[in-house]
C-alpha positions as CSV (number, residue, x, y, z in Angstrom):
1,M,-5.0,-119.0,-109.4
2,T,-4.5,-119.3,-113.2
3,I,-4.2,-116.0,-114.9
4,L,-6.2,-115.8,-118.1
5,Q,-3.9,-114.9,-121.0
6,T,-5.7,-112.7,-123.4
7,T,-4.3,-111.3,-126.6
8,F,-6.0,-109.3,-129.2
9,H,-4.3,-107.8,-132.3
10,N,-0.9,-108.3,-130.6
11,I,-2.0,-106.5,-127.5
12,D,-1.2,-108.4,-124.3
13,F,-3.8,-107.5,-121.6
14,T,-2.0,-109.5,-118.9
15,H,0.4,-106.6,-118.2
16,N,-0.7,-103.8,-115.9
17,I,-2.5,-101.0,-117.7
18,V,-0.6,-97.7,-117.2
19,L,-2.8,-94.7,-116.9
20,P,-1.5,-91.5,-118.7
21,K,0.4,-89.1,-116.6
22,N,-2.1,-86.3,-117.2
23,N,-4.8,-88.4,-115.4
24,D,-5.9,-85.5,-113.2
25,K,-6.6,-83.4,-116.3
26,I,-8.7,-86.2,-117.8
27,I,-10.7,-86.5,-114.6
28,S,-11.2,-82.8,-114.4
29,H,-12.4,-82.7,-118.0
30,I,-14.9,-85.5,-117.3
31,Q,-16.2,-83.7,-114.2
32,K,-16.5,-80.4,-116.2
33,T,-18.4,-82.2,-119.0
34,L,-20.8,-83.9,-116.5
35,S,-21.4,-80.6,-114.7
36,N,-22.5,-79.0,-118.0
37,L,-25.0,-81.7,-118.9
38,S,-28.5,-80.3,-118.9
39,S,-29.9,-83.8,-118.2
40,L,-28.2,-83.7,-114.8
41,N,-28.3,-80.0,-114.0
42,I,-32.1,-79.9,-114.5
43,V,-32.6,-81.4,-111.0
44,Q,-31.3,-78.1,-109.6
45,N,-33.9,-76.1,-111.5
46,K,-36.4,-75.4,-108.6
47,K,-38.3,-72.8,-110.6
48,L,-39.0,-75.3,-113.4
49,L,-40.1,-77.9,-110.9
50,E,-42.5,-75.5,-109.1
51,Q,-44.0,-74.5,-112.4
52,T,-44.4,-78.1,-113.5
53,I,-46.1,-79.0,-110.1
54,K,-48.5,-76.1,-110.6
55,Q,-49.4,-77.2,-114.1
56,V,-49.8,-80.8,-113.2
57,T,-51.9,-80.0,-110.0
58,K,-54.3,-78.2,-112.2
59,F,-54.3,-80.9,-114.9
60,I,-55.1,-83.8,-112.5
61,Q,-58.3,-82.3,-111.1
62,K,-61.3,-84.6,-111.5
63,K,-59.2,-87.4,-113.0
64,N,-58.9,-90.9,-111.5
65,N,-56.6,-92.6,-114.0
66,F,-53.8,-91.5,-116.3
67,M,-52.5,-93.0,-119.6
68,I,-49.1,-92.1,-120.8
69,F,-48.2,-92.5,-124.4
70,G,-44.6,-92.4,-125.7
71,T,-41.9,-94.7,-126.8
72,G,-38.2,-95.2,-125.9
73,G,-36.9,-92.5,-123.7
74,S,-40.2,-90.7,-123.6
75,N,-41.6,-93.7,-121.7
76,L,-38.9,-95.8,-120.0
77,G,-37.5,-93.3,-117.5
78,A,-40.9,-92.3,-116.3
79,K,-42.0,-95.9,-116.0
80,A,-39.0,-96.7,-113.9
81,L,-39.8,-93.9,-111.5
82,I,-43.4,-95.0,-111.2
83,N,-42.4,-98.6,-110.6
84,I,-40.5,-97.2,-107.5
85,L,-43.2,-94.8,-106.3
86,Q,-46.4,-96.7,-107.1
87,N,-47.8,-99.6,-105.1
88,S,-48.0,-102.7,-107.3
89,E,-51.7,-102.9,-106.7
90,D,-52.2,-99.2,-107.6
91,N,-52.4,-99.1,-111.4
92,H,-54.0,-95.7,-111.9
93,I,-51.0,-94.7,-114.2
94,I,-50.8,-96.8,-117.3
95,F,-48.0,-96.7,-119.8
96,H,-48.4,-97.4,-123.5
97,D,-45.1,-97.7,-125.4
98,N,-46.2,-99.4,-128.6
99,I,-49.0,-99.6,-131.0
100,D,-50.3,-103.0,-130.1
101,P,-54.0,-102.7,-130.9
102,I,-55.2,-105.5,-128.6
103,N,-53.5,-104.1,-125.5
104,F,-54.6,-100.6,-126.4
105,K,-58.3,-101.6,-126.8
106,Y,-58.2,-103.7,-123.6
107,S,-56.9,-100.7,-121.6
108,I,-59.3,-98.2,-123.2
109,D,-62.3,-100.5,-122.5
110,K,-61.4,-100.8,-118.8
111,I,-61.4,-97.1,-117.9
112,N,-63.8,-94.2,-117.7
113,L,-62.6,-92.0,-120.5
114,N,-64.2,-88.9,-119.1
115,A,-62.2,-89.3,-115.8
116,T,-58.9,-90.2,-117.4
117,G,-56.0,-87.9,-118.2
118,F,-54.0,-88.6,-121.3
119,I,-50.3,-87.6,-121.4
120,I,-48.7,-87.6,-124.9
121,V,-44.9,-87.5,-124.9
122,S,-42.6,-87.0,-127.9
123,K,-39.5,-84.8,-127.9
124,S,-39.6,-84.2,-131.6
125,G,-43.4,-84.1,-131.8
126,S,-43.2,-86.3,-134.8
127,T,-42.6,-89.8,-133.4
128,P,-44.7,-92.1,-135.7
129,E,-45.8,-94.6,-132.9
130,T,-46.8,-91.8,-130.6
131,L,-48.8,-89.9,-133.2
132,S,-50.5,-93.2,-134.2
133,Q,-51.5,-93.8,-130.5
134,F,-52.9,-90.2,-130.3
135,A,-54.7,-90.7,-133.6
136,S,-56.4,-93.8,-132.2
137,L,-57.5,-91.8,-129.2
138,I,-58.9,-89.0,-131.4
139,E,-60.8,-91.6,-133.4
140,I,-62.3,-93.1,-130.3
141,F,-63.5,-89.8,-128.9
142,D,-64.6,-88.6,-132.3
143,Q,-66.9,-91.6,-132.6
144,K,-68.4,-90.6,-129.2
145,N,-68.7,-86.9,-130.3
146,S,-66.4,-86.1,-127.3
147,L,-63.3,-84.6,-128.9
148,D,-63.6,-81.5,-126.6
149,T,-63.4,-83.9,-123.6
150,L,-60.3,-85.5,-125.0
151,Y,-58.5,-82.3,-125.6
152,K,-59.5,-81.0,-122.2
153,N,-58.1,-84.2,-120.6
154,C,-54.9,-84.2,-122.6
155,L,-51.4,-82.9,-121.6
156,I,-48.7,-82.9,-124.3
157,I,-45.0,-82.8,-123.6
158,T,-42.9,-81.9,-126.6
159,E,-40.4,-79.3,-127.9
160,D,-42.0,-76.0,-128.6
161,N,-41.1,-76.2,-132.2
162,P,-43.2,-76.6,-135.3
163,S,-44.3,-80.3,-135.3
164,P,-47.5,-82.3,-135.8
165,L,-47.9,-82.7,-132.0
166,S,-47.3,-79.1,-131.1
167,K,-49.6,-78.0,-133.9
168,I,-52.4,-80.2,-132.5
169,A,-51.8,-78.8,-129.0
170,H,-51.9,-75.2,-130.1
171,T,-54.9,-75.7,-132.5
172,N,-57.0,-77.4,-129.9
173,K,-55.8,-75.5,-126.8
174,I,-54.4,-78.6,-125.2
175,T,-52.2,-78.1,-122.1
176,L,-48.6,-78.1,-123.4
177,I,-45.5,-78.6,-121.3
178,K,-42.2,-77.9,-123.0
179,H,-39.7,-80.7,-123.5
180,E,-36.2,-79.2,-123.0
181,N,-34.5,-78.9,-126.4
182,D,-31.0,-79.8,-125.1
183,I,-32.1,-83.0,-123.3
184,G,-32.4,-86.1,-125.4
185,G,-35.3,-88.5,-124.8
186,R,-33.2,-91.3,-123.3
187,Y,-31.7,-88.8,-120.8
188,S,-35.0,-87.1,-119.8
189,I,-35.9,-89.0,-116.6
190,F,-35.3,-85.9,-114.5
191,S,-37.0,-83.5,-116.9
192,N,-40.7,-83.0,-117.2
193,V,-40.9,-86.3,-119.0
194,G,-40.2,-88.1,-115.7
195,M,-41.4,-85.5,-113.3
196,V,-45.0,-85.1,-114.6
197,P,-45.8,-88.8,-113.9
198,A,-43.8,-88.7,-110.7
199,I,-45.9,-85.7,-109.4
200,I,-49.1,-87.5,-110.4
201,A,-48.0,-90.7,-108.5
């Protein structure tokens, strides 16, 4: 077998790489760092899970379909979980991760708005795409003089900090579930961002 000779900036990678002598310390440091990550430790928080299950169980009553609005980490992790849990023919949970007006209108026209739950997800509460999606929903329901129905059928996941989304939630008494401050959106699959859709599924 021919060994590929690779050099880069006078570094010869064909020689064995020698690990530092304090390798055990490095591994220990990595393990300690991982054990302190909220995005992983949250799976052990049974109290939070029970509280979330209680809130979601109440929210899903009298609803047949669910639309989840969010972008990036506020959408992808949950979508991956649902793809595992949900039968391919069962599409009662629909994800919207962009502001494509054609796809949005097509989805909205297909469902019974009064029997649909709308889940709005943004860690910061100020994500432009997510706020735009929510604004479109508000406009649709406002035209039908049904804003009260929209707010009753909404669940917002965001940090409990001053933001456009949290302000809308508090002003209109929308169900609000806190997004953990120390968990970034892209690492939020095991937080409420991922668990809420998983519980619904």
